[in-house]
PDB file with one MODEL, atoms N, CA, C and O in Angstrom:
MODEL        1
ATOM      1  N   MET A   1      94.594 158.358 -71.798  1.00  0.00           N
ATOM      2  CA  MET A   1      94.078 157.045 -71.449  1.00  0.00           C
ATOM      3  C   MET A   1      94.988 155.996 -72.068  1.00  0.00           C
ATOM      4  O   MET A   1      95.365 156.100 -73.235  1.00  0.00           O
ATOM      5  N   ASN A   2      95.326 155.025 -71.310  1.00  0.00           N
ATOM      6  CA  ASN A   2      96.228 153.987 -71.754  1.00  0.00           C
ATOM      7  C   ASN A   2      95.443 152.858 -72.414  1.00  0.00           C
ATOM      8  O   ASN A   2      94.361 152.509 -71.941  1.00  0.00           O
ATOM      9  N   ASP A   3      95.960 152.285 -73.487  1.00  0.00           N
ATOM     10  CA  ASP A   3      95.252 151.230 -74.200  1.00  0.00           C
ATOM     11  C   ASP A   3      95.358 149.865 -73.522  1.00  0.00           C
ATOM     12  O   ASP A   3      94.613 148.950 -73.872  1.00  0.00           O
ATOM     13  N   CYS A   4      96.253 149.713 -72.576  1.00  0.00           N
ATOM     14  CA  CYS A   4      96.395 148.423 -71.912  1.00  0.00           C
ATOM     15  C   CYS A   4      95.842 148.501 -70.499  1.00  0.00           C
ATOM     16  O   CYS A   4      95.798 149.586 -69.920  1.00  0.00           O
ATOM     17  N   PRO A   5      95.414 147.365 -69.922  1.00  0.00           N
ATOM     18  CA  PRO A   5      94.858 147.381 -68.571  1.00  0.00           C
ATOM     19  C   PRO A   5      95.886 147.899 -67.583  1.00  0.00           C
ATOM     20  O   PRO A   5      97.073 147.591 -67.690  1.00  0.00           O
ATOM     21  N   SER A   6      95.435 148.672 -66.635  1.00  0.00           N
ATOM     22  CA  SER A   6      96.321 149.208 -65.615  1.00  0.00           C
ATOM     23  C   SER A   6      95.804 148.810 -64.246  1.00  0.00           C
ATOM     24  O   SER A   6      94.729 148.224 -64.122  1.00  0.00           O
ATOM     25  N   GLU A   7      96.582 149.135 -63.214  1.00  0.00           N
ATOM     26  CA  GLU A   7      96.153 148.848 -61.847  1.00  0.00           C
ATOM     27  C   GLU A   7      94.875 149.610 -61.540  1.00  0.00           C
ATOM     28  O   GLU A   7      94.010 149.106 -60.823  1.00  0.00           O
ATOM     29  N   MET A   8      94.745 150.828 -62.076  1.00  0.00           N
ATOM     30  CA  MET A   8      93.557 151.632 -61.819  1.00  0.00           C
ATOM     31  C   MET A   8      92.311 150.963 -62.371  1.00  0.00           C
ATOM     32  O   MET A   8      91.277 150.948 -61.703  1.00  0.00           O
ATOM     33  N   SER A   9      92.385 150.407 -63.577  1.00  0.00           N
ATOM     34  CA  SER A   9      91.206 149.780 -64.170  1.00  0.00           C
ATOM     35  C   SER A   9      90.810 148.516 -63.427  1.00  0.00           C
ATOM     36  O   SER A   9      89.643 148.124 -63.463  1.00  0.00           O
ATOM     37  N   LYS A  10      91.760 147.866 -62.752  1.00  0.00           N
ATOM     38  CA  LYS A  10      91.427 146.666 -61.972  1.00  0.00           C
ATOM     39  C   LYS A  10      90.597 147.008 -60.742  1.00  0.00           C
ATOM     40  O   LYS A  10      89.849 146.165 -60.247  1.00  0.00           O
ATOM     41  N   SER A  11      90.723 148.252 -60.238  1.00  0.00           N
ATOM     42  CA  SER A  11      89.981 148.644 -59.048  1.00  0.00           C
ATOM     43  C   SER A  11      88.614 149.243 -59.377  1.00  0.00           C
ATOM     44  O   SER A  11      87.848 149.565 -58.469  1.00  0.00           O
ATOM     45  N   LEU A  12      88.307 149.393 -60.641  1.00  0.00           N
ATOM     46  CA  LEU A  12      87.023 149.945 -61.045  1.00  0.00           C
ATOM     47  C   LEU A  12      85.903 148.929 -60.853  1.00  0.00           C
ATOM     48  O   LEU A  12      86.132 147.720 -60.851  1.00  0.00           O
ATOM     49  N   SER A  13      84.673 149.454 -60.689  1.00  0.00           N
ATOM     50  CA  SER A  13      83.521 148.570 -60.636  1.00  0.00           C
ATOM     51  C   SER A  13      83.373 147.885 -61.989  1.00  0.00           C
ATOM     52  O   SER A  13      83.897 148.379 -62.988  1.00  0.00           O
ATOM     53  N   PRO A  14      82.672 146.762 -62.040  1.00  0.00           N
ATOM     54  CA  PRO A  14      82.488 146.078 -63.331  1.00  0.00           C
ATOM     55  C   PRO A  14      81.837 146.973 -64.391  1.00  0.00           C
ATOM     56  O   PRO A  14      82.195 146.908 -65.567  1.00  0.00           O
ATOM     57  N   GLU A  15      80.880 147.809 -63.970  1.00  0.00           N
ATOM     58  CA  GLU A  15      80.210 148.701 -64.918  1.00  0.00           C
ATOM     59  C   GLU A  15      81.186 149.731 -65.479  1.00  0.00           C
ATOM     60  O   GLU A  15      81.218 149.975 -66.686  1.00  0.00           O
ATOM     61  N   LYS A  16      81.981 150.332 -64.597  1.00  0.00           N
ATOM     62  CA  LYS A  16      82.947 151.338 -65.033  1.00  0.00           C
ATOM     63  C   LYS A  16      84.040 150.706 -65.892  1.00  0.00           C
ATOM     64  O   LYS A  16      84.506 151.308 -66.860  1.00  0.00           O
ATOM     65  N   ALA A  17      84.442 149.496 -65.531  1.00  0.00           N
ATOM     66  CA  ALA A  17      85.460 148.803 -66.322  1.00  0.00           C
ATOM     67  C   ALA A  17      84.929 148.512 -67.729  1.00  0.00           C
ATOM     68  O   ALA A  17      85.661 148.630 -68.711  1.00  0.00           O
ATOM     69  N   ALA A  18      83.652 148.132 -67.818  1.00  0.00           N
ATOM     70  CA  ALA A  18      83.044 147.859 -69.119  1.00  0.00           C
ATOM     71  C   ALA A  18      82.958 149.145 -69.942  1.00  0.00           C
ATOM     72  O   ALA A  18      83.251 149.138 -71.137  1.00  0.00           O
ATOM     73  N   GLU A  19      82.555 150.253 -69.301  1.00  0.00           N
ATOM     74  CA  GLU A  19      82.495 151.539 -69.996  1.00  0.00           C
ATOM     75  C   GLU A  19      83.876 151.937 -70.507  1.00  0.00           C
ATOM     76  O   GLU A  19      84.024 152.399 -71.638  1.00  0.00           O
ATOM     77  N   ARG A  20      84.877 151.751 -69.661  1.00  0.00           N
ATOM     78  CA  ARG A  20      86.251 152.094 -70.048  1.00  0.00           C
ATOM     79  C   ARG A  20      86.708 151.241 -71.231  1.00  0.00           C
ATOM     80  O   ARG A  20      87.378 151.736 -72.137  1.00  0.00           O
ATOM     81  N   ALA A  21      86.347 149.974 -71.217  1.00  0.00           N
ATOM     82  CA  ALA A  21      86.735 149.081 -72.312  1.00  0.00           C
ATOM     83  C   ALA A  21      86.117 149.546 -73.629  1.00  0.00           C
ATOM     84  O   ALA A  21      86.767 149.512 -74.673  1.00  0.00           O
ATOM     85  N   VAL A  22      84.867 149.978 -73.573  1.00  0.00           N
ATOM     86  CA  VAL A  22      84.197 150.476 -74.781  1.00  0.00           C
ATOM     87  C   VAL A  22      84.896 151.737 -75.288  1.00  0.00           C
ATOM     88  O   VAL A  22      85.118 151.890 -76.489  1.00  0.00           O
ATOM     89  N   VAL A  23      85.240 152.637 -74.370  1.00  0.00           N
ATOM     90  CA  VAL A  23      85.914 153.880 -74.763  1.00  0.00           C
ATOM     91  C   VAL A  23      87.264 153.571 -75.392  1.00  0.00           C
ATOM     92  O   VAL A  23      87.621 154.150 -76.418  1.00  0.00           O
ATOM     93  N   VAL A  24      88.018 152.661 -74.780  1.00  0.00           N
ATOM     94  CA  VAL A  24      89.331 152.287 -75.317  1.00  0.00           C
ATOM     95  C   VAL A  24      89.173 151.702 -76.722  1.00  0.00           C
ATOM     96  O   VAL A  24      89.951 152.026 -77.620  1.00  0.00           O
ATOM     97  N   LEU A  25      88.171 150.844 -76.914  1.00  0.00           N
ATOM     98  CA  LEU A  25      87.927 150.247 -78.220  1.00  0.00           C
ATOM     99  C   LEU A  25      87.555 151.305 -79.253  1.00  0.00           C
ATOM    100  O   LEU A  25      88.063 151.287 -80.374  1.00  0.00           O
ATOM    101  N   MET A  26      86.667 152.231 -78.875  1.00  0.00           N
ATOM    102  CA  MET A  26      86.246 153.277 -79.802  1.00  0.00           C
ATOM    103  C   MET A  26      87.408 154.185 -80.168  1.00  0.00           C
ATOM    104  O   MET A  26      87.556 154.574 -81.326  1.00  0.00           O
ATOM    105  N   LEU A  27      88.243 154.528 -79.173  1.00  0.00           N
ATOM    106  CA  LEU A  27      89.406 155.359 -79.466  1.00  0.00           C
ATOM    107  C   LEU A  27      90.357 154.660 -80.421  1.00  0.00           C
ATOM    108  O   LEU A  27      90.908 155.285 -81.327  1.00  0.00           O
ATOM    109  N   ALA A  28      90.549 153.365 -80.220  1.00  0.00           N
ATOM    110  CA  ALA A  28      91.424 152.605 -81.121  1.00  0.00           C
ATOM    111  C   ALA A  28      90.870 152.612 -82.542  1.00  0.00           C
ATOM    112  O   ALA A  28      91.621 152.755 -83.507  1.00  0.00           O
ATOM    113  N   LYS A  29      89.546 152.454 -82.666  1.00  0.00           N
ATOM    114  CA  LYS A  29      88.930 152.472 -83.995  1.00  0.00           C
ATOM    115  C   LYS A  29      89.050 153.842 -84.647  1.00  0.00           C
ATOM    116  O   LYS A  29      89.307 153.949 -85.846  1.00  0.00           O
ATOM    117  N   LEU A  30      88.860 154.896 -83.842  1.00  0.00           N
ATOM    118  CA  LEU A  30      89.002 156.250 -84.379  1.00  0.00           C
ATOM    119  C   LEU A  30      90.425 156.514 -84.840  1.00  0.00           C
ATOM    120  O   LEU A  30      90.648 157.094 -85.903  1.00  0.00           O
ATOM    121  N   LYS A  31      91.385 156.086 -84.033  1.00  0.00           N
ATOM    122  CA  LYS A  31      92.795 156.274 -84.400  1.00  0.00           C
ATOM    123  C   LYS A  31      93.134 155.518 -85.680  1.00  0.00           C
ATOM    124  O   LYS A  31      93.999 155.942 -86.447  1.00  0.00           O
ATOM    125  N   ALA A  32      92.450 154.394 -85.910  1.00  0.00           N
ATOM    126  CA  ALA A  32      92.686 153.598 -87.117  1.00  0.00           C
ATOM    127  C   ALA A  32      91.962 154.182 -88.331  1.00  0.00           C
ATOM    128  O   ALA A  32      92.117 153.692 -89.450  1.00  0.00           O
ATOM    129  N   GLY A  33      91.167 155.237 -88.101  1.00  0.00           N
ATOM    130  CA  GLY A  33      90.499 155.905 -89.205  1.00  0.00           C
ATOM    131  C   GLY A  33      89.107 155.381 -89.515  1.00  0.00           C
ATOM    132  O   GLY A  33      88.538 155.731 -90.549  1.00  0.00           O
ATOM    133  N   GLU A  34      88.550 154.557 -88.651  1.00  0.00           N
ATOM    134  CA  GLU A  34      87.202 154.030 -88.899  1.00  0.00           C
ATOM    135  C   GLU A  34      86.155 155.115 -88.693  1.00  0.00           C
ATOM    136  O   GLU A  34      86.344 156.023 -87.884  1.00  0.00           O
ATOM    137  N   ASP A  35      85.072 155.020 -89.415  1.00  0.00           N
ATOM    138  CA  ASP A  35      83.941 155.926 -89.263  1.00  0.00           C
ATOM    139  C   ASP A  35      82.903 155.218 -88.395  1.00  0.00           C
ATOM    140  O   ASP A  35      82.153 154.371 -88.880  1.00  0.00           O
ATOM    141  N   LEU A  36      82.865 155.568 -87.117  1.00  0.00           N
ATOM    142  CA  LEU A  36      81.966 154.893 -86.184  1.00  0.00           C
ATOM    143  C   LEU A  36      80.501 155.234 -86.446  1.00  0.00           C
ATOM    144  O   LEU A  36      79.611 154.455 -86.106  1.00  0.00           O
ATOM    145  N   ARG A  37      80.254 156.376 -87.040  1.00  0.00           N
ATOM    146  CA  ARG A  37      78.867 156.768 -87.312  1.00  0.00           C
ATOM    147  C   ARG A  37      78.243 155.931 -88.414  1.00  0.00           C
ATOM    148  O   ARG A  37      77.032 155.713 -88.411  1.00  0.00           O
ATOM    149  N   ARG A  38      79.041 155.465 -89.345  1.00  0.00           N
ATOM    150  CA  ARG A  38      78.511 154.714 -90.482  1.00  0.00           C
ATOM    151  C   ARG A  38      77.769 153.466 -90.020  1.00  0.00           C
ATOM    152  O   ARG A  38      76.698 153.160 -90.544  1.00  0.00           O
ATOM    153  N   ALA A  39      78.319 152.738 -89.046  1.00  0.00           N
ATOM    154  CA  ALA A  39      77.660 151.525 -88.551  1.00  0.00           C
ATOM    155  C   ALA A  39      76.315 151.864 -87.917  1.00  0.00           C
ATOM    156  O   ALA A  39      75.336 151.144 -88.116  1.00  0.00           O
ATOM    157  N   LYS A  40      76.260 152.969 -87.145  1.00  0.00           N
ATOM    158  CA  LYS A  40      75.003 153.366 -86.517  1.00  0.00           C
ATOM    159  C   LYS A  40      73.984 153.780 -87.571  1.00  0.00           C
ATOM    160  O   LYS A  40      72.809 153.425 -87.477  1.00  0.00           O
ATOM    161  N   ILE A  41      74.428 154.521 -88.561  1.00  0.00           N
ATOM    162  CA  ILE A  41      73.530 154.945 -89.640  1.00  0.00           C
ATOM    163  C   ILE A  41      72.957 153.728 -90.358  1.00  0.00           C
ATOM    164  O   ILE A  41      71.763 153.689 -90.654  1.00  0.00           O
ATOM    165  N   ASN A  42      73.786 152.752 -90.636  1.00  0.00           N
ATOM    166  CA  ASN A  42      73.317 151.536 -91.306  1.00  0.00           C
ATOM    167  C   ASN A  42      72.309 150.778 -90.449  1.00  0.00           C
ATOM    168  O   ASN A  42      71.318 150.265 -90.967  1.00  0.00           O
ATOM    169  N   ARG A  43      72.558 150.702 -89.125  1.00  0.00           N
ATOM    170  CA  ARG A  43      71.594 150.032 -88.231  1.00  0.00           C
ATOM    171  C   ARG A  43      70.260 150.759 -88.232  1.00  0.00           C
ATOM    172  O   ARG A  43      69.206 150.125 -88.271  1.00  0.00           O
ATOM    173  N   LEU A  44      70.299 152.105 -88.189  1.00  0.00           N
ATOM    174  CA  LEU A  44      69.057 152.877 -88.195  1.00  0.00           C
ATOM    175  C   LEU A  44      68.304 152.715 -89.509  1.00  0.00           C
ATOM    176  O   LEU A  44      67.084 152.552 -89.513  1.00  0.00           O
ATOM    177  N   LYS A  45      69.027 152.757 -90.621  1.00  0.00           N
ATOM    178  CA  LYS A  45      68.382 152.563 -91.927  1.00  0.00           C
ATOM    179  C   LYS A  45      67.722 151.190 -92.009  1.00  0.00           C
ATOM    180  O   LYS A  45      66.594 151.067 -92.484  1.00  0.00           O
ATOM    181  N   ASP A  46      68.428 150.161 -91.545  1.00  0.00           N
ATOM    182  CA  ASP A  46      67.864 148.809 -91.558  1.00  0.00           C
ATOM    183  C   ASP A  46      66.612 148.723 -90.699  1.00  0.00           C
ATOM    184  O   ASP A  46      65.630 148.092 -91.092  1.00  0.00           O
ATOM    185  N   ALA A  47      66.640 149.356 -89.523  1.00  0.00           N
ATOM    186  CA  ALA A  47      65.483 149.332 -88.630  1.00  0.00           C
ATOM    187  C   ALA A  47      64.297 150.055 -89.257  1.00  0.00           C
ATOM    188  O   ALA A  47      63.160 149.598 -89.146  1.00  0.00           O
ATOM    189  N   ILE A  48      64.557 151.178 -89.911  1.00  0.00           N
ATOM    190  CA  ILE A  48      63.482 151.930 -90.570  1.00  0.00           C
ATOM    191  C   ILE A  48      62.884 151.103 -91.699  1.00  0.00           C
ATOM    192  O   ILE A  48      61.663 151.033 -91.833  1.00  0.00           O
ATOM    193  N   LEU A  49      63.731 150.475 -92.514  1.00  0.00           N
ATOM    194  CA  LEU A  49      63.241 149.653 -93.619  1.00  0.00           C
ATOM    195  C   LEU A  49      62.434 148.456 -93.132  1.00  0.00           C
ATOM    196  O   LEU A  49      61.509 148.007 -93.808  1.00  0.00           O
ATOM    197  N   ALA A  50      62.788 147.941 -91.952  1.00  0.00           N
ATOM    198  CA  ALA A  50      62.078 146.782 -91.397  1.00  0.00           C
ATOM    199  C   ALA A  50      60.867 147.202 -90.561  1.00  0.00           C
ATOM    200  O   ALA A  50      60.240 146.369 -89.907  1.00  0.00           O
ATOM    201  N   ASP A  51      60.537 148.509 -90.586  1.00  0.00           N
ATOM    202  CA  ASP A  51      59.436 149.052 -89.765  1.00  0.00           C
ATOM    203  C   ASP A  51      59.609 148.696 -88.294  1.00  0.00           C
ATOM    204  O   ASP A  51      58.639 148.400 -87.597  1.00  0.00           O
ATOM    205  N   ASP A  52      60.845 148.729 -87.836  1.00  0.00           N
ATOM    206  CA  ASP A  52      61.150 148.374 -86.452  1.00  0.00           C
ATOM    207  C   ASP A  52      61.725 149.561 -85.688  1.00  0.00           C
ATOM    208  O   ASP A  52      62.149 149.410 -84.542  1.00  0.00           O
ATOM    209  N   TYR A  53      61.746 150.732 -86.302  1.00  0.00           N
ATOM    210  CA  TYR A  53      62.378 151.882 -85.661  1.00  0.00           C
ATOM    211  C   TYR A  53      61.407 152.644 -84.775  1.00  0.00           C
ATOM    212  O   TYR A  53      61.731 152.969 -83.633  1.00  0.00           O
ATOM    213  N   GLU A  54      60.238 152.925 -85.285  1.00  0.00           N
ATOM    214  CA  GLU A  54      59.257 153.695 -84.521  1.00  0.00           C
ATOM    215  C   GLU A  54      58.639 152.841 -83.431  1.00  0.00           C
ATOM    216  O   GLU A  54      58.359 151.660 -83.635  1.00  0.00           O
ATOM    217  N   ASN A  55      58.429 153.445 -82.275  1.00  0.00           N
ATOM    218  CA  ASN A  55      57.683 152.788 -81.208  1.00  0.00           C
ATOM    219  C   ASN A  55      56.902 153.857 -80.461  1.00  0.00           C
ATOM    220  O   ASN A  55      57.105 155.048 -80.697  1.00  0.00           O
ATOM    221  N   SER A  56      56.029 153.457 -79.581  1.00  0.00           N
ATOM    222  CA  SER A  56      55.139 154.417 -78.930  1.00  0.00           C
ATOM    223  C   SER A  56      55.906 155.420 -78.076  1.00  0.00           C
ATOM    224  O   SER A  56      55.510 156.583 -77.998  1.00  0.00           O
ATOM    225  N   LEU A  57      56.989 155.001 -77.439  1.00  0.00           N
ATOM    226  CA  LEU A  57      57.766 155.933 -76.624  1.00  0.00           C
ATOM    227  C   LEU A  57      58.380 157.029 -77.489  1.00  0.00           C
ATOM    228  O   LEU A  57      58.320 158.205 -77.131  1.00  0.00           O
ATOM    229  N   LYS A  58      58.970 156.656 -78.626  1.00  0.00           N
ATOM    230  CA  LYS A  58      59.568 157.650 -79.513  1.00  0.00           C
ATOM    231  C   LYS A  58      58.501 158.598 -80.048  1.00  0.00           C
ATOM    232  O   LYS A  58      58.746 159.799 -80.164  1.00  0.00           O
ATOM    233  N   LEU A  59      57.326 158.076 -80.375  1.00  0.00           N
ATOM    234  CA  LEU A  59      56.257 158.922 -80.881  1.00  0.00           C
ATOM    235  C   LEU A  59      55.741 159.862 -79.796  1.00  0.00           C
ATOM    236  O   LEU A  59      55.435 161.019 -80.087  1.00  0.00           O
ATOM    237  N   ASP A  60      55.637 159.390 -78.546  1.00  0.00           N
ATOM    238  CA  ASP A  60      55.218 160.246 -77.434  1.00  0.00           C
ATOM    239  C   ASP A  60      56.214 161.377 -77.208  1.00  0.00           C
ATOM    240  O   ASP A  60      55.820 162.524 -76.995  1.00  0.00           O
ATOM    241  N   ILE A  61      57.486 161.059 -77.253  1.00  0.00           N
ATOM    242  CA  ILE A  61      58.522 162.073 -77.065  1.00  0.00           C
ATOM    243  C   ILE A  61      58.458 163.105 -78.188  1.00  0.00           C
ATOM    244  O   ILE A  61      58.562 164.306 -77.935  1.00  0.00           O
ATOM    245  N   ALA A  62      58.291 162.647 -79.411  1.00  0.00           N
ATOM    246  CA  ALA A  62      58.201 163.564 -80.552  1.00  0.00           C
ATOM    247  C   ALA A  62      56.982 164.478 -80.415  1.00  0.00           C
ATOM    248  O   ALA A  62      57.073 165.678 -80.677  1.00  0.00           O
ATOM    249  N   ALA A  63      55.855 163.923 -80.011  1.00  0.00           N
ATOM    250  CA  ALA A  63      54.638 164.731 -79.836  1.00  0.00           C
ATOM    251  C   ALA A  63      54.837 165.764 -78.730  1.00  0.00           C
ATOM    252  O   ALA A  63      54.422 166.913 -78.879  1.00  0.00           O
ATOM    253  N   ASP A  64      55.467 165.369 -77.622  1.00  0.00           N
ATOM    254  CA  ASP A  64      55.750 166.311 -76.540  1.00  0.00           C
ATOM    255  C   ASP A  64      56.646 167.447 -77.012  1.00  0.00           C
ATOM    256  O   ASP A  64      56.440 168.601 -76.637  1.00  0.00           O
ATOM    257  N   ARG A  65      57.637 167.126 -77.831  1.00  0.00           N
ATOM    258  CA  ARG A  65      58.544 168.149 -78.342  1.00  0.00           C
ATOM    259  C   ARG A  65      57.820 169.125 -79.255  1.00  0.00           C
ATOM    260  O   ARG A  65      58.103 170.323 -79.235  1.00  0.00           O
ATOM    261  N   VAL A  66      56.886 168.617 -80.057  1.00  0.00           N
ATOM    262  CA  VAL A  66      56.109 169.494 -80.938  1.00  0.00           C
ATOM    263  C   VAL A  66      55.254 170.433 -80.099  1.00  0.00           C
ATOM    264  O   VAL A  66      55.198 171.632 -80.372  1.00  0.00           O
ATOM    265  N   VAL A  67      54.586 169.895 -79.078  1.00  0.00           N
ATOM    266  CA  VAL A  67      53.742 170.723 -78.207  1.00  0.00           C
ATOM    267  C   VAL A  67      54.590 171.768 -77.495  1.00  0.00           C
ATOM    268  O   VAL A  67      54.203 172.934 -77.417  1.00  0.00           O
ATOM    269  N   ASP A  68      55.757 171.355 -76.969  1.00  0.00           N
ATOM    270  CA  ASP A  68      56.646 172.299 -76.291  1.00  0.00           C
ATOM    271  C   ASP A  68      57.118 173.401 -77.236  1.00  0.00           C
ATOM    272  O   ASP A  68      57.234 174.559 -76.833  1.00  0.00           O
ATOM    273  N   ALA A  69      57.385 173.049 -78.473  1.00  0.00           N
ATOM    274  CA  ALA A  69      57.838 174.035 -79.452  1.00  0.00           C
ATOM    275  C   ALA A  69      56.718 174.999 -79.825  1.00  0.00           C
ATOM    276  O   ALA A  69      56.979 176.155 -80.159  1.00  0.00           O
ATOM    277  N   MET A  70      55.481 174.532 -79.771  1.00  0.00           N
ATOM    278  CA  MET A  70      54.342 175.368 -80.144  1.00  0.00           C
ATOM    279  C   MET A  70      53.922 176.316 -79.024  1.00  0.00           C
ATOM    280  O   MET A  70      53.313 177.349 -79.302  1.00  0.00           O
ATOM    281  N   GLU A  71      54.226 175.999 -77.775  1.00  0.00           N
ATOM    282  CA  GLU A  71      53.779 176.822 -76.647  1.00  0.00           C
ATOM    283  C   GLU A  71      54.253 178.269 -76.736  1.00  0.00           C
ATOM    284  O   GLU A  71      53.431 179.168 -76.559  1.00  0.00           O
ATOM    285  N   PRO A  72      55.529 178.549 -77.000  1.00  0.00           N
ATOM    286  CA  PRO A  72      55.938 179.965 -77.109  1.00  0.00           C
ATOM    287  C   PRO A  72      55.226 180.674 -78.247  1.00  0.00           C
ATOM    288  O   PRO A  72      54.887 181.851 -78.125  1.00  0.00           O
ATOM    289  N   LEU A  73      54.998 179.988 -79.335  1.00  0.00           N
ATOM    290  CA  LEU A  73      54.311 180.576 -80.479  1.00  0.00           C
ATOM    291  C   LEU A  73      52.874 180.908 -80.117  1.00  0.00           C
ATOM    292  O   LEU A  73      52.388 181.992 -80.442  1.00  0.00           O
ATOM    293  N   SER A  74      52.188 179.989 -79.448  1.00  0.00           N
ATOM    294  CA  SER A  74      50.778 180.237 -79.112  1.00  0.00           C
ATOM    295  C   SER A  74      50.644 181.334 -78.069  1.00  0.00           C
ATOM    296  O   SER A  74      49.681 182.099 -78.127  1.00  0.00           O
ATOM    297  N   SER A  75      51.573 181.449 -77.109  1.00  0.00           N
ATOM    298  CA  SER A  75      51.472 182.512 -76.106  1.00  0.00           C
ATOM    299  C   SER A  75      51.758 183.870 -76.731  1.00  0.00           C
ATOM    300  O   SER A  75      51.166 184.867 -76.317  1.00  0.00           O
ATOM    301  N   SER A  76      52.645 183.937 -77.711  1.00  0.00           N
ATOM    302  CA  SER A  76      52.912 185.226 -78.348  1.00  0.00           C
ATOM    303  C   SER A  76      51.723 185.631 -79.220  1.00  0.00           C
ATOM    304  O   SER A  76      51.466 186.824 -79.383  1.00  0.00           O
ATOM    305  N   MET A  77      51.007 184.683 -79.774  1.00  0.00           N
ATOM    306  CA  MET A  77      49.822 184.994 -80.575  1.00  0.00           C
ATOM    307  C   MET A  77      48.692 185.477 -79.669  1.00  0.00           C
ATOM    308  O   MET A  77      47.930 186.374 -80.031  1.00  0.00           O
ATOM    309  N   ARG A  78      48.596 184.879 -78.503  1.00  0.00           N
ATOM    310  CA  ARG A  78      47.534 185.208 -77.564  1.00  0.00           C
ATOM    311  C   ARG A  78      47.665 186.659 -77.092  1.00  0.00           C
ATOM    312  O   ARG A  78      46.662 187.354 -76.932  1.00  0.00           O
ATOM    313  N   PHE A  79      48.895 187.109 -76.873  1.00  0.00           N
ATOM    314  CA  PHE A  79      49.111 188.443 -76.325  1.00  0.00           C
ATOM    315  C   PHE A  79      49.424 189.463 -77.409  1.00  0.00           C
ATOM    316  O   PHE A  79      49.799 190.596 -77.110  1.00  0.00           O
ATOM    317  N   GLY A  80      49.273 189.068 -78.651  1.00  0.00           N
ATOM    318  CA  GLY A  80      49.440 189.989 -79.763  1.00  0.00           C
ATOM    319  C   GLY A  80      50.859 190.474 -79.987  1.00  0.00           C
ATOM    320  O   GLY A  80      51.063 191.607 -80.423  1.00  0.00           O
ATOM    321  N   ARG A  81      51.841 189.636 -79.695  1.00  0.00           N
ATOM    322  CA  ARG A  81      53.244 190.026 -79.901  1.00  0.00           C
ATOM    323  C   ARG A  81      53.683 189.780 -81.306  1.00  0.00           C
ATOM    324  O   ARG A  81      54.833 190.051 -81.650  1.00  0.00           O
TER     325      ARG A  81
ENDMDL
END
């Protein structure tokens, strides 16, 4: 992937061009040795401390995952495996 705009990127849709720009930026940061995960971790920690991380959708998904994980266990108990 080239770091400068090319003829190909000019023909991309605006959404694809924006995605490409983000990828180019992230690659440049990685090449410079930046830790991209650190910024995300800090944002998540801040959200948790501000009680702004949990929401009903995340809790519903977590509950569904717990139920899904329990189903194989409960069926094996039912049939005496």
